[in-house]
C-alpha positions in Angstrom: -57.1 12.6 -77.1 -56.6 9.7 -74.7 -54.1 11.8 -72.8 -56.6 14.7 -72.6 -59.3 12.3 -71.3 -57.0 11.0 -68.6 -56.0 14.5 -67.6 -59.6 15.7 -67.6 -60.8 12.8 -65.4 -58.0 13.4 -62.9 -58.5 17.2 -62.8 -62.1 17.0 -61.9 -61.2 15.0 -58.7 -58.5 17.4 -57.6 -61.2 19.2 -55.7 -63.5 16.4 -54.9 -66.0 18.5 -52.8 -66.6 21.0 -55.5 -66.9 18.4 -58.2 -69.3 16.3 -56.2 -71.5 19.3 -55.4 -71.7 20.3 -59.1 -72.4 16.7 -60.2 -75.1 16.4 -57.5 -76.7 19.6 -58.7 -76.8 18.3 -62.3 -78.2 15.0 -61.1 -80.9 16.7 -59.1 -81.8 19.1 -61.9 -82.0 16.3 -64.5 -84.0 14.0 -62.2 -86.4 16.8 -61.2 -86.8 18.1 -64.8 -87.5 14.7 -66.3 -89.8 13.6 -63.4 -91.8 16.8 -63.6 -92.1 16.6 -67.4 -93.1 13.0 -67.2 -95.8 13.7 -64.6 -97.0 16.7 -66.7 -97.3 14.8 -69.9 -98.7 11.7 -68.3 -101.4 13.7 -66.5 -102.3 15.5 -69.7 -102.5 12.3 -71.6 -104.7 10.5 -69.1 -107.1 13.5 -68.7 -107.3 14.0 -72.5 -108.2 10.3 -72.8 -110.7 10.7 -70.0 -112.4 13.7 -71.6 -112.6 12.3 -75.1 -113.9 8.9 -73.9 -116.4 10.7 -71.7 -118.4 12.1 -74.7 -116.6 13.9 -77.5 -114.8 10.9 -79.0 -111.2 10.8 -80.3 -112.4 12.1 -83.6 -115.7 13.2 -85.1 -117.2 13.1 -88.5 -119.4 16.1 -89.3 -120.8 18.0 -92.3 -118.6 20.8 -93.6 -119.2 24.0 -91.5 -121.0 22.2 -88.7 -118.3 22.9 -86.1 -118.5 26.7 -86.6 -122.2 26.9 -87.0 -124.2 23.8 -85.8 -127.6 23.3 -87.3 -130.0 20.5 -88.2 -129.6 21.5 -91.9 -126.0 20.3 -91.6 -127.0 16.7 -90.8 -126.2 13.7 -93.0 -127.2 10.1 -93.6 -125.0 7.2 -92.5 -124.5 5.4 -95.8 -123.4 1.8 -96.3 -120.2 3.0 -97.9 -119.5 5.1 -94.8 -120.1 2.2 -92.5 -117.8 0.0 -94.6 -115.1 2.7 -94.6 -115.1 2.8 -90.8 -115.2 -0.9 -90.4 -112.2 -1.4 -92.7 -109.8 0.5 -90.3 -108.8 -1.7 -87.4 -107.7 1.3 -85.4 -111.3 2.4 -85.1 -112.8 0.4 -82.2 -116.3 1.7 -82.6 -118.4 4.7 -83.7 -121.6 6.2 -82.3 -124.2 8.3 -84.2 -125.5 11.4 -82.5 -128.2 14.0 -83.0 -127.7 17.4 -81.4 -130.5 20.0 -81.3 -131.9 22.8 -79.2 -135.3 23.0 -77.5 -137.3 23.7 -74.4 -138.0 21.2 -71.6 -141.0 21.8 -69.3 -142.3 20.3 -66.1 -145.4 21.8 -64.7 -144.7 25.5 -64.4 -141.0 25.2 -64.8 -139.3 25.5 -68.2 -135.7 25.7 -69.3 -133.7 25.8 -72.6 -132.0 22.5 -73.3 -129.6 20.8 -75.5 -131.3 17.7 -77.0 -128.8 14.8 -77.5 -130.0 11.8 -79.4 -127.8 8.7 -79.0 -127.9 5.0 -79.7 -127.4 3.5 -76.2 -125.6 0.3 -77.2 -123.2 1.9 -79.6 -122.6 4.8 -77.1 -121.4 2.4 -74.5 -118.7 1.2 -76.8 -117.5 4.8 -77.7 -117.9 6.8 -74.5 -118.1 6.3 -70.7 -121.3 8.4 -70.5 -123.3 5.4 -69.1 -121.0 5.2 -66.1 -121.7 8.8 -65.1 -125.3 8.1 -64.2 -125.8 9.1 -60.5 -129.4 8.1 -60.0 -131.8 5.9 -61.9 -130.5 4.1 -65.0 -129.1 4.8 -68.5 -131.1 4.6 -71.6 -132.1 1.4 -73.2 -132.4 1.0 -77.0 -136.1 -0.1 -76.9 -137.4 2.7 -74.7 -138.1 5.4 -77.2 -139.7 7.9 -74.8 -137.3 7.9 -71.9 -134.7 10.5 -71.1 -131.7 11.0 -68.9 -131.1 14.6 -67.8 -128.2 16.5 -66.2 -128.4 16.5 -62.5 -128.5 20.3 -62.3 -131.2 20.4 -64.9 -133.4 18.1 -62.8 -132.9 20.4 -59.8 -133.8 23.5 -61.8 -137.0 21.8 -63.1 -137.9 20.8 -59.5 -138.6 17.3 -60.9 -137.7 13.8 -59.8 -137.2 10.4 -61.3 -140.3 9.0 -62.9 -141.8 12.4 -63.7 -143.0 13.2 -67.2 -141.6 16.3 -69.0 -142.4 17.8 -72.4 -139.6 18.6 -74.8 -140.4 21.2 -77.5 -138.2 21.9 -80.5 -138.1 23.1 -84.1 -137.5 20.3 -86.5 -135.4 19.9 -89.6 -138.3 21.0 -91.8 -139.0 24.1 -89.8 -142.1 22.7 -88.0 -142.5 22.8 -84.2 -142.8 19.5 -82.5 -143.1 18.2 -79.0 -142.9 14.8 -77.3 -143.5 13.6 -73.8 -140.7 11.8 -72.0 -140.2 10.0 -68.7 -137.1 10.9 -66.7 -135.4 7.6 -65.9 -131.9 8.8 -64.8 -129.7 11.8 -64.0 -126.1 12.2 -65.1 -123.1 14.1 -63.7 -120.3 14.6 -66.2 -118.4 17.5 -64.7 -119.1 19.5 -67.8 -121.3 22.5 -67.0 -123.2 22.5 -70.3 -124.2 18.9 -70.1 -125.0 18.9 -66.3 -127.1 22.0 -66.5 -128.8 21.8 -69.9 -128.6 18.4 -71.5 -131.3 15.8 -72.0 -130.3 12.5 -73.5 -132.8 10.4 -75.4 -132.6 7.6 -77.9 -131.7 8.3 -81.5 -135.1 7.2 -82.8 -136.9 9.6 -80.4 -134.6 12.5 -81.3 -135.2 11.8 -85.0 -138.9 11.8 -84.5 -138.9 15.0 -82.4 -136.5 16.9 -84.8 -137.9 15.3 -88.0 -134.4 13.9 -88.9 -135.4 10.5 -90.1 -132.3 8.6 -91.3 -130.0 11.5 -90.6 -127.5 12.4 -87.8 -125.6 15.5 -86.7 -122.3 13.7 -86.2 -120.4 10.4 -85.7 -118.1 10.1 -82.7 -115.3 7.6 -83.1 -113.2 5.8 -80.5 -109.7 4.8 -81.5 -107.2 2.3 -80.0 -104.9 5.1 -78.9 -104.5 8.9 -79.1 -101.4 8.5 -81.2 -103.6 6.9 -83.9 -105.5 10.1 -84.6 -103.3 11.6 -87.4 -103.1 8.3 -89.2 -106.8 7.7 -89.1 -107.9 11.3 -89.7 -106.0 12.1 -92.9 -107.2 9.1 -95.0 -110.8 9.5 -93.7 -110.8 13.2 -94.7 -109.6 12.3 -98.2 -112.2 9.6 -98.6 -115.1 11.7 -97.3 -114.3 15.0 -99.0 -116.5 14.1 -102.0 -119.4 13.7 -99.6 -118.8 17.1 -98.0 -117.9 15.6 -94.7 -114.9 16.5 -92.5 -113.1 14.5 -89.9 -112.1 16.6 -86.8 -109.7 15.5 -84.0 -110.6 16.0 -80.3 -108.6 19.3 -80.1 -110.5 20.7 -83.1 -113.8 19.8 -81.5 -112.7 21.1 -78.1 -110.2 24.0 -78.7 -110.7 25.4 -75.2 -109.4 22.2 -73.7 -106.4 22.3 -75.9 -105.7 25.9 -75.1 -105.8 25.3 -71.3 -103.4 22.4 -71.7 -101.0 24.5 -73.8 -101.1 27.3 -71.3 -100.3 24.9 -68.4 -97.6 23.3 -70.6 -95.9 26.6 -71.2 -95.8 27.4 -67.5 -94.3 24.0 -66.8 -91.6 24.5 -69.5 -90.8 27.9 -68.1 -90.2 26.5 -64.7 -88.0 23.7 -66.1 -86.1 26.3 -68.2 -85.4 28.4 -65.0 -84.1 25.2 -63.3 -81.8 24.4 -66.3 -80.4 28.0 -66.4 -79.7 28.0 -62.6 -77.7 24.7 -63.1 -75.9 26.3 -66.0 -74.7 29.2 -63.8 -73.5 26.6 -61.3 -71.5 24.8 -63.9 -70.0 28.1 -65.1 -69.0 29.0 -61.6 -67.4 25.6 -61.0 -65.4 25.6 -64.3 -64.4 29.2 -63.9 -63.0 28.6 -60.4 -61.2 25.5 -61.6 -59.6 27.3 -64.5 -58.7 30.4 -62.4 -57.0 28.3 -59.7 -54.8 26.7 -62.4 -53.7 29.8 -64.3 -50.1 29.4 -63.1 -50.2 25.7 -64.2 -51.7 26.7 -67.5 -49.0 29.4 -68.0 -46.2 26.8 -67.5 -47.6 24.2 -69.9 -48.2 27.0 -72.5 -44.6 28.2 -72.1 -43.3 24.8 -72.9 -45.2 24.5 -76.1 -48.7 23.2 -75.4 -51.3 24.7 -77.8 -54.0 26.9 -76.4 -56.6 25.0 -78.4 -55.7 21.7 -76.7 -55.8 23.4 -73.3 -59.3 24.7 -74.2 -60.3 21.2 -75.2 -59.1 19.9 -71.9 -61.4 22.3 -70.0 -64.3 21.3 -72.3 -63.6 17.6 -71.6 -63.6 18.3 -67.8 -67.0 20.1 -68.2 -68.5 17.3 -70.3 -67.3 14.6 -67.8 -69.1 16.3 -64.9 -72.2 16.9 -67.0 -72.4 13.4 -68.5 -72.0 11.8 -65.0 -74.9 14.0 -63.8 -77.0 13.3 -66.9 -76.6 9.5 -66.7 -77.4 9.3 -63.0 -80.2 11.8 -63.3 -81.8 9.9 -66.2 -81.6 6.6 -64.2 -83.3 8.1 -61.1 -85.9 9.9 -63.2 -86.8 6.7 -65.0 -87.3 5.0 -61.7 -89.6 7.8 -60.4 -91.6 8.0 -63.6 -91.9 4.2 -63.9 -93.2 4.0 -60.3 -95.8 6.8 -60.7 -96.9 5.3 -64.0 -97.6 2.0 -62.3 -98.9 3.6 -59.0 -100.8 6.8 -59.8 -101.2 9.3 -57.0 -104.9 9.3 -56.2 -106.6 12.4 -54.6 -109.4 11.9 -52.1 -111.8 14.0 -50.1 -112.2 17.7 -51.1 -109.4 17.6 -53.7 -111.1 14.7 -55.5 -114.5 16.5 -55.5 -112.8 19.6 -57.0 -111.2 17.6 -59.8 -114.5 15.7 -60.5 -116.5 19.0 -60.5 -114.5 20.1 -63.5 -114.5 16.8 -65.3 -110.9 15.9 -64.5 -109.6 12.7 -63.0 -108.5 13.1 -59.4 -105.1 11.6 -59.8 -101.6 12.3 -61.0 -99.9 10.0 -63.5 -96.6 9.9 -65.3 -95.1 8.5 -68.5 -91.7 7.2 -69.5 -92.0 8.7 -73.0 -88.6 8.8 -74.6 -89.0 12.4 -75.8 -89.2 13.8 -72.2 -85.8 12.1 -71.5 -84.2 13.2 -74.7 -85.4 16.8 -74.6 -84.3 17.4 -71.1 -80.9 15.7 -71.7 -80.2 17.7 -74.8 -81.3 21.0 -73.0 -79.0 20.3 -70.1 -76.1 19.3 -72.4 -76.6 22.4 -74.4 -76.7 24.8 -71.4 -73.6 23.1 -70.0 -71.6 23.7 -73.2 -72.7 27.3 -73.2 -71.7 27.5 -69.5 -68.1 26.5 -70.4 -67.7 29.1 -73.1 -66.6 31.9 -70.9 -64.0 29.9 -68.8 -62.7 28.5 -72.1 -62.3 32.0 -73.5 -60.3 33.0 -70.5 -58.0 30.0 -71.2 -57.7 30.9 -74.9 -56.8 34.5 -74.1 -54.3 33.5 -71.4 -50.7 34.6 -72.1 -48.0 32.2 -70.7 -46.1 34.9 -68.8 -49.3 36.3 -67.2 -50.4 32.8 -66.3 -47.0 32.1 -64.6 -47.2 35.3 -62.6 -50.8 34.8 -61.6 -51.4 34.4 -57.8 
């Protein structure tokens, strides 16, 4: 084996230009693949975190069936046992109770359907970044029961302004129609069409009064220490709350559209990387095949003096692996440097690009990650395609007859 390794190392440098070009191609492909994958996963992660911290929460506690068919009848009380259960898990940073209802908001002659969102301002600040999205006026205060913050587009549609009083009409939990008068104290811009165009935010107490939901909430939004904690938190909570007919849903179950859009973009990214890996595989096949073909006469001579074809095939595989491993090592090192730099210095968009990203609720920046899986998967993929690329040249060697090899020109 040591002899084969020495021969393999020497053979790849017999044609330095061809070997350097092939190794450079592998280095470039590995570096580009890992860097692109790191940027893709890093950008997904930061935007998922941004979206879940904006309003939805990492996970939500709801009544069974609420996600498919939301209604006030599927509300529930926050019991002491539920509070104790949430407080006992150190991975749960905070939770925020919310009430969600439908209604009609009116100002003078203008009326529009609205989503009524009752929140507890102080707890909401610990769970979401909603308070930071206020673009005019101020966010809600716990003691101001009859103040509301509205989506900035809703304010425009109502032709109202800060300080105006509006009437919100809705059907309550008991089926009765109720209405309350509120003062607009702020507008909010989240980048989410539903919230910006239709939402009114008021305090939990005011929403409970309007919707006759005293002591009950529609859901609890939870903030966790990290996205990776979701499975470990979700499973035991589901088991503990099953008897109370409550379910625990992760962000992707609450927002399936967001998950689908990420999966679609992820597939397109993987497809591009796959094309890059296959192109490099063809390059390796060409290099190894040319190297083998040029040495048919040499191979014919060593076969005629007793060398086994299996050992000759192993020599060709060793040469291929040396080229690939050099490329993989250098490519991983360069990709780590690129991903580490972008992770520490995200690329920020400004101007029109920033406005476009913000309009759809995304962060206007590109980030990266040095997650081990992106390095491992790309490395294994490149190694696998390289081994496959060497199969045809090796078959040519295995089928080579000594006499034909000697006569080859």
